[in-house]
SETI-80003 format. One line per 5 residues: their letters; for each residue x, y, z of C-alpha. Coordinates in pm, 1 decimal. Example, Ala and Ser with C-alpha at 12.3 -4.5 7.8 and 13.67 -1.06 7.14 Angstrom:
<atoms>
as> 1230.0/-450.0/780.0; 1367.0/-106.0/714.0
</atoms>
This chain:
<atoms>
mvfgc> -4063.7/-2376.8/3485.7; -3766.3/-2145.4/3446.0; -3586.7/-2340.6/3719.8; -3789.1/-2661.3/3696.4; -3689.7/-2764.9/3344.3
pifga> -3312.5/-2792.7/3405.2; -3369.8/-2942.0/3752.3; -3597.9/-3211.9/3615.5; -3345.0/-3272.0/3338.2; -3088.1/-3346.7/3607.1
lankf> -3339.1/-3562.7/3795.8; -3409.4/-3757.9/3477.1; -3039.3/-3842.6/3456.6; -3057.4/-3964.9/3815.5; -3389.0/-4153.5/3826.7
glkpi> -3451.3/-4216.9/3457.9; -3640.2/-4046.9/3175.3; -3954.4/-4258.4/3201.1; -4042.6/-4188.3/3568.3; -3996.9/-3813.5/3517.5
lifgt> -4200.5/-3825.7/3196.5; -4483.3/-4005.7/3377.8; -4474.6/-3747.6/3656.2; -4492.9/-3474.4/3393.5; -4834.2/-3590.5/3272.2
lgyap> -5004.9/-3536.7/3607.6; -5045.1/-3157.8/3622.9; -5224.1/-3062.4/3302.2; -5574.4/-3194.6/3375.1; -5605.5/-3008.2/3710.8
ysaal> -5526.1/-2682.0/3533.7; -5792.7/-2739.7/3267.9; -6034.1/-2836.6/3545.8; -5956.2/-2506.4/3716.9; -6029.8/-2316.6/3394.3
ymnnr> -6356.8/-2507.8/3363.8; -6460.4/-2416.0/3717.7; -6367.0/-2053.1/3659.1; -6551.4/-2037.9/3326.8; -6869.4/-2201.4/3456.7
ygtqw> -6889.9/-2104.6/3823.4; -6644.7/-1815.3/3856.8; -6420.1/-2009.0/4099.7; -6099.3/-1813.0/4155.6; -5883.7/-2007.1/4403.8
fvpfg> -5859.3/-2317.2/4184.1; -5691.8/-2130.0/3896.3; -5359.8/-2045.4/4068.8; -5352.7/-2392.6/4224.2; -5406.4/-2554.3/3883.3
aatcg> -5147.3/-2325.4/3727.7; -4893.9/-2429.4/3992.6; -4953.2/-2802.1/3937.5; -4932.1/-2750.0/3562.3; -4608.4/-2552.7/3596.3
vaasa> -4435.4/-2821.6/3802.6; -4557.4/-3107.5/3584.7; -4483.2/-2922.8/3261.3; -4125.3/-2865.7/3377.5; -4079.2/-3241.1/3404.5
fwate> -4264.5/-3312.6/3082.1; -4083.6/-3049.4/2875.1; -3742.4/-3162.3/2996.0; -3800.7/-3528.1/2907.1; -4018.6/-3533.0/2595.0
gaval> -3752.5/-3360.6/2385.6; -3479.3/-3585.3/2522.4; -3678.9/-3891.9/2415.5; -3738.3/-3751.8/2066.2; -3377.4/-3645.2/2011.2
gyprv> -3189.6/-3911.2/2206.2; -3361.5/-4230.8/2098.1; -3308.5/-4220.9/1717.1; -2973.3/-4219.4/1543.3; -2838.9/-3878.9/1441.9
gdrgk> -2938.0/-3911.8/1076.5; -3304.0/-3963.8/1171.4; -3339.0/-3691.6/1432.8; -3511.5/-3447.4/1200.0; -3791.7/-3694.1/1126.6
atgvw> -3810.4/-3801.5/1491.2; -3837.6/-3440.5/1607.6; -4106.7/-3378.3/1347.6; -4306.5/-3678.1/1469.2; -4263.8/-3571.1/1833.4
lglre> -4381.1/-3215.4/1774.3; -4653.5/-3336.9/1538.0; -4790.6/-3572.5/1802.2; -4780.1/-3285.5/2049.2; -5025.0/-3105.0/1822.3
lgqli> -5256.9/-3406.4/1795.8; -5433.1/-3327.2/2123.1; -5489.1/-2966.8/2020.6; -5607.2/-3083.1/1677.4; -5870.0/-3310.9/1829.2
gssiq> -5963.5/-3060.9/2098.0; -5997.1/-2766.4/1860.0; -6211.5/-2976.0/1622.9; -6451.2/-3043.4/1908.4; -6434.1/-2680.6/2019.8
lslnv> -6529.2/-2564.1/1672.2; -6829.0/-2796.0/1665.4; -6942.4/-2662.7/2003.4; -6898.0/-2296.8/1911.8; -6979.7/-2296.4/1539.4
hknkt> -7284.3/-2069.5/1580.4; -7110.0/-1804.8/1793.4; -7035.1/-1538.2/1533.8; -6975.5/-1262.2/1793.0; -6681.3/-1188.5/2018.9
gkvgy> -6690.3/-1342.4/2365.9; -6568.8/-1649.6/2552.8; -6584.7/-2017.0/2458.2; -6838.1/-2248.8/2624.2; -6741.0/-2434.9/2941.0
ttylt> -6795.9/-2771.2/2768.0; -6477.6/-2695.9/2571.1; -6271.9/-2751.7/2886.2; -6429.4/-3092.5/2947.2; -6282.1/-3202.9/2616.9
liglq> -5937.3/-3080.7/2719.2; -5958.0/-3256.4/3055.3; -6048.2/-3585.1/2889.3; -5760.3/-3563.0/2642.1; -5507.5/-3469.1/2909.0
clglp> -5608.6/-3760.4/3129.3; -5493.1/-3993.7/2851.4; -5134.1/-3876.3/2898.8; -5069.7/-4084.3/3210.9; -5150.2/-4432.0/3073.9
laflv> -4977.8/-4354.4/2743.2; -4658.5/-4244.6/2923.8; -4626.9/-4594.6/3071.9; -4589.0/-4728.7/2716.3; -4265.9/-4532.5/2653.4
sspek> -3954.0/-4750.5/2662.1; -3665.9/-4659.2/2891.3; -3354.3/-4546.2/2698.0; -3146.0/-4847.4/2804.4; -3399.7/-5071.1/2624.4
virsd> -3388.5/-4874.6/2299.1; -3210.9/-5026.4/1998.5; -3169.1/-4786.6/1707.8; -3218.6/-4868.9/1342.0; -2845.0/-4921.4/1294.9
gakag> -2831.3/-5170.1/1584.2; -2669.6/-4931.9/1833.9; -2817.8/-4882.4/2179.7; -2930.1/-4543.6/2304.9; -2754.7/-4603.3/2638.0
dptls> -2846.9/-4549.7/3000.6; -2827.5/-4184.3/3115.9; -2865.6/-4285.1/3482.3; -2521.8/-4443.8/3521.8; -2430.8/-4145.5/3737.8
knfli> -2669.2/-4117.2/4032.8; -2500.5/-3805.1/4167.1; -2744.8/-3516.3/4136.6; -2478.1/-3253.6/4211.6; -2268.0/-3378.5/3921.0
qlrri> -2566.9/-3328.6/3691.6; -2614.9/-2973.3/3819.7; -2247.6/-2896.2/3753.0; -2288.1/-3030.8/3400.7; -2581.4/-2794.2/3349.5
gklil> -2360.8/-2501.3/3447.1; -2091.3/-2608.9/3201.1; -2340.6/-2666.5/2920.6; -2492.0/-2318.3/2956.7; -2148.2/-2171.6/2893.3
kklif> -2102.7/-2369.5/2573.7; -2105.7/-2144.0/2268.9; -2384.5/-2343.6/2102.2; -2622.2/-2316.0/2397.4; -2529.8/-1957.0/2473.3
llipi> -2599.9/-1846.0/2116.3; -2931.8/-2030.7/2103.2; -3063.1/-1856.1/2415.4; -3187.0/-1540.4/2235.0; -3394.8/-1727.8/1976.3
civgt> -3534.1/-1956.0/2247.3; -3648.9/-1652.0/2444.4; -3795.0/-1448.4/2158.3; -3861.0/-1704.0/1884.1; -4231.0/-1741.2/1965.7
wngty> -4274.2/-1412.4/2151.7; -4529.3/-1311.3/1887.3; -4757.0/-1589.6/2014.6; -4876.3/-1364.1/2298.3; -4967.6/-1094.4/2050.1
qgiyl> -5146.5/-1349.1/1831.1; -5366.2/-1446.7/2124.8; -5456.1/-1081.4/2185.1; -5513.2/-1032.2/1813.4; -5759.1/-1322.1/1787.3
tkyfs> -5948.6/-1224.3/2102.0; -5976.1/-859.2/2006.9; -6074.0/-885.5/1642.0; -6228.7/-1228.9/1579.2; -6560.6/-1392.4/1665.2
vrart> -6570.9/-1695.9/1895.5; -6619.2/-1943.1/1611.2; -6345.0/-1775.0/1407.3; -6108.8/-1814.6/1702.1; -6192.3/-2183.8/1734.4
lgalt> -6140.3/-2220.0/1359.6; -5806.7/-2046.5/1412.5; -5712.1/-2300.8/1678.6; -5796.9/-2585.4/1441.0; -5617.9/-2447.2/1135.6
ssiaa> -5319.3/-2345.5/1347.1; -5290.1/-2703.1/1471.9; -5304.6/-2829.9/1114.6; -5042.0/-2575.1/1008.4; -4814.8/-2667.4/1300.3
taanl> -4846.6/-3039.5/1227.4; -4768.1/-2976.2/860.5; -4462.4/-2771.4/960.2; -4334.1/-3045.5/1189.5; -4373.4/-3324.8/935.5
fwgwf> -4238.5/-3123.2/643.5; -3928.9/-2989.6/817.0; -3867.2/-3321.9/987.1; -3844.7/-3480.4/644.5; -3659.0/-3192.5/480.4
ldlkf> -3389.6/-3147.2/744.9; -3283.5/-3511.9/718.3; -3234.1/-3494.6/341.1; -2880.6/-3555.4/223.6; -2874.7/-3336.6/-89.0
vrrpt> -2655.1/-3080.6/91.6; -2416.9/-3100.4/384.6; -2557.5/-3037.8/732.3; -2383.9/-2698.5/780.7; -2520.9/-2581.1/445.2
maklv> -2868.2/-2706.4/535.1; -2862.5/-2506.2/859.6; -2766.5/-2182.7/682.8; -3019.8/-2236.0/403.2; -3314.0/-2311.7/631.8
waifa> -3238.6/-2025.4/869.1; -3217.2/-1777.5/578.4; -3560.2/-1894.7/460.0; -3705.1/-1869.1/811.2; -3572.9/-1518.2/872.7
ailla> -3698.1/-1385.7/537.9; -4048.4/-1531.3/580.1; -4085.4/-1414.1/939.6; -3977.2/-1059.4/855.2; -4236.9/-1053.7/575.5
lfgwq> -4507.3/-1186.0/812.2; -4427.3/-917.8/1067.9; -4473.8/-654.7/797.1; -4811.0/-806.2/701.4; -4921.1/-821.2/1066.1
vanen> -4824.0/-458.7/1131.2; -5034.0/-352.5/830.9; -5333.8/-549.7/961.2; -5303.5/-416.6/1313.5; -5276.0/-60.5/1188.6
lyehs> -5589.7/-109.4/975.5; -5801.0/-261.0/1254.8; -5673.3/-30.5/1528.3; -5773.0/280.8/1334.0; -6102.2/146.5/1205.0
pskvt> -6389.5/392.5/1271.1; -6608.0/104.7/1395.1; -6537.6/-199.4/1612.0; -6378.6/-479.1/1409.2; -6521.2/-830.2/1445.2
ldwdl> -6386.9/-1066.9/1181.5; -6596.5/-1371.9/1099.5; -6580.8/-1614.0/808.9; -6912.3/-1477.2/677.9; -6766.3/-1128.3/641.3
sgfgr> -6538.8/-973.9/381.6; -6177.6/-916.6/480.9; -6167.2/-1229.8/693.5; -5903.3/-1404.8/481.0; -5654.2/-1120.0/508.3
gfavn> -5670.8/-1110.6/885.8; -5693.8/-1485.1/935.9; -5422.7/-1612.6/701.3; -5136.9/-1424.9/866.4; -5221.0/-1583.6/1201.9
vlfrf> -5208.8/-1933.9/1054.1; -4879.8/-1861.5/876.3; -4727.3/-1726.0/1196.5; -4826.0/-2050.7/1368.1; -4658.8/-2247.8/1090.0
mnesh> -4337.1/-2050.5/1126.9; -4337.5/-2061.2/1509.1; -4355.0/-2439.1/1496.6; -4086.5/-2442.1/1227.1; -3868.4/-2249.3/1471.3
ymfvy> -3904.3/-2527.0/1729.6; -3810.3/-2785.1/1468.8; -3503.3/-2590.5/1364.5; -3369.7/-2528.7/1715.2; -3402.2/-2889.4/1830.3
wivgt> -3265.0/-3025.6/1504.0; -2955.1/-2810.1/1557.3; -2917.8/-2942.6/1911.7; -2941.4/-3296.5/1775.7; -2656.4/-3231.9/1532.3
fdqdv> -2418.8/-3147.6/1818.5; -2494.9/-3393.8/2098.2; -2502.1/-3771.2/2057.3; -2585.3/-3913.8/2397.0; -2918.1/-3916.1/2579.7
stltl> -2762.8/-3786.1/2901.5; -2633.4/-3463.5/2747.4; -2943.9/-3415.3/2535.5; -3165.1/-3441.5/2844.1; -2976.4/-3160.4/3016.1
tvgil> -2955.2/-2949.8/2699.3; -3328.7/-2975.3/2633.9; -3398.5/-2878.5/2995.5; -3177.6/-2570.7/2961.7; -3337.3/-2453.7/2637.4
rsfes> -3686.3/-2518.1/2771.8; -3595.8/-2303.3/3071.2; -3513.7/-2007.0/2849.9; -3827.3/-2067.1/2645.2; -4017.4/-2035.2/2973.0
igstl> -3839.1/-1707.4/3046.0; -3948.7/-1576.6/2707.3; -4304.8/-1694.5/2760.2; -4318.5/-1537.3/3106.0; -4190.1/-1202.1/2984.9
angig> -4414.7/-1205.3/2677.6; -4723.4/-1286.5/2883.3; -4627.6/-1022.0/3137.7; -4606.7/-756.0/2868.6; -4928.6/-887.8/2715.1
alhik> -5106.5/-843.3/3049.2; -5012.6/-475.8/3065.7; -5260.1/-216.0/2946.6; -5068.0/-134.4/2631.2; -5179.8/-120.8/2271.2
pmtnl> -5157.3/-444.7/2070.9; -4939.7/-260.8/1818.9; -4682.5/-193.5/2093.1; -4680.2/-562.7/2181.4; -4631.4/-652.4/1816.0
ivafv> -4345.4/-404.6/1768.7; -4169.0/-543.5/2076.9; -4194.5/-896.3/1931.9; -4055.9/-773.0/1598.7; -3760.9/-585.8/1751.5
lfvaa> -3664.9/-881.3/1971.0; -3677.3/-1122.4/1677.5; -3450.6/-895.2/1472.5; -3210.8/-877.5/1768.0; -3191.0/-1259.2/1775.7
ipttt> -3102.5/-1294.4/1405.8; -2723.4/-1238.1/1443.5; -2671.4/-1495.4/1721.2; -2884.8/-1757.5/1547.7; -2697.3/-1696.6/1223.7
wvtyl> -2371.1/-1751.4/1413.9; -2503.3/-2086.4/1539.8; -2564.2/-2206.0/1183.9; -2193.4/-2157.7/1113.4; -2109.2/-2390.3/1404.6
vpeht> -2322.1/-2684.6/1288.7; -2090.8/-2983.6/1227.8; -2118.2/-3236.6/949.3; -2067.3/-3516.9/1202.0; -2160.6/-3518.6/1568.9
tinkv> -1901.8/-3591.4/1835.8; -1913.8/-3677.9/2203.5; -1979.0/-3363.4/2404.7; -1664.8/-3236.2/2574.9; -1857.9/-3151.7/2889.5
dtpds> -1916.6/-3519.6/2957.1; -1691.3/-3712.8/3188.2; -1678.5/-4079.2/3287.6; -1873.2/-3986.8/3600.7; -2152.3/-3813.3/3413.7
gcleg> -2322.1/-4117.8/3268.8; -2230.1/-4039.1/2910.3; -2214.6/-4330.0/2670.1; -2078.9/-4349.8/2319.7; -2352.6/-4248.2/2078.8
dkp> -2430.8/-4344.9/1723.6; -2277.0/-4219.1/1407.1; -2475.7/-4009.6/1162.0
</atoms>
């Protein structure tokens, strides 16, 4: 996915967003099927195969879904559109985790979820293919102000698209967003370890459900808030980022206190909703999920304030998704090492603090009005976008 996201972004500008989006729906169900086979029968070979198909398909899906959400609406509605996009992304997990909770509600000990959980995921993921056919191609989109989204495939030259990717990476905006894309949700790996180590099966499934609700609430709230006109866009960026940084630093402090308490407990800690102390350990996980999703909203809203046209947005989203994949890979790699959870948590905290200066710098670059990206050329398929 590190290389696949930008490549599929370029391919989307050659063959069209919709075909690449449809292709991106094909790899998720095989991966869940592999997890089902491993959980129920102990099958090993299917897991790496499913992971490979998921990685290729997810590269295509990640590169195009964000381009649709950011490129189709006019600039002034991109906050709400991004919120709806990310909120819908949580819908599958919301439904799936509700079913998981019902299947595991009596499992008040640590352990693994039942194999029937994966059947639910497979069914939901199979719906992606027919639904992808319902997405309109960008050249057919007419925005609320009457402007057209444009056709990003006017340039069929794949090499031109790759050169544009190279130029976009060197743009100050993209370059400064790379650190927060890599480390912004690094704590998610720790949160997975935290839930598995200290929570019962049914508490973990409850965590999946409440985290989905929290993420959906974050998407819808910030999507609405970021499009408000009570302050100028540059001021909004600085204000929201200051709020995010303060809350996340406080949550890290809370999480460190919890981890220290559970790690040094004289007896094994198993948190369940029937036991005292559950709220303290559970709430911080849900709040972290809320803020991680808020981070996604913020980053893609910023991107939408700079770039007007679908062509550039497709490449930009692919680039940022690539660096998100780098962060996820590194975080999961560290999480797989035999190190203490506290070490993992401290690494996530230090990396987030390191990303604060560059992200703050980005907020000072946010324009009041978007302009055509200077990287674009007549050969690149860029069309005049809408006005905010």
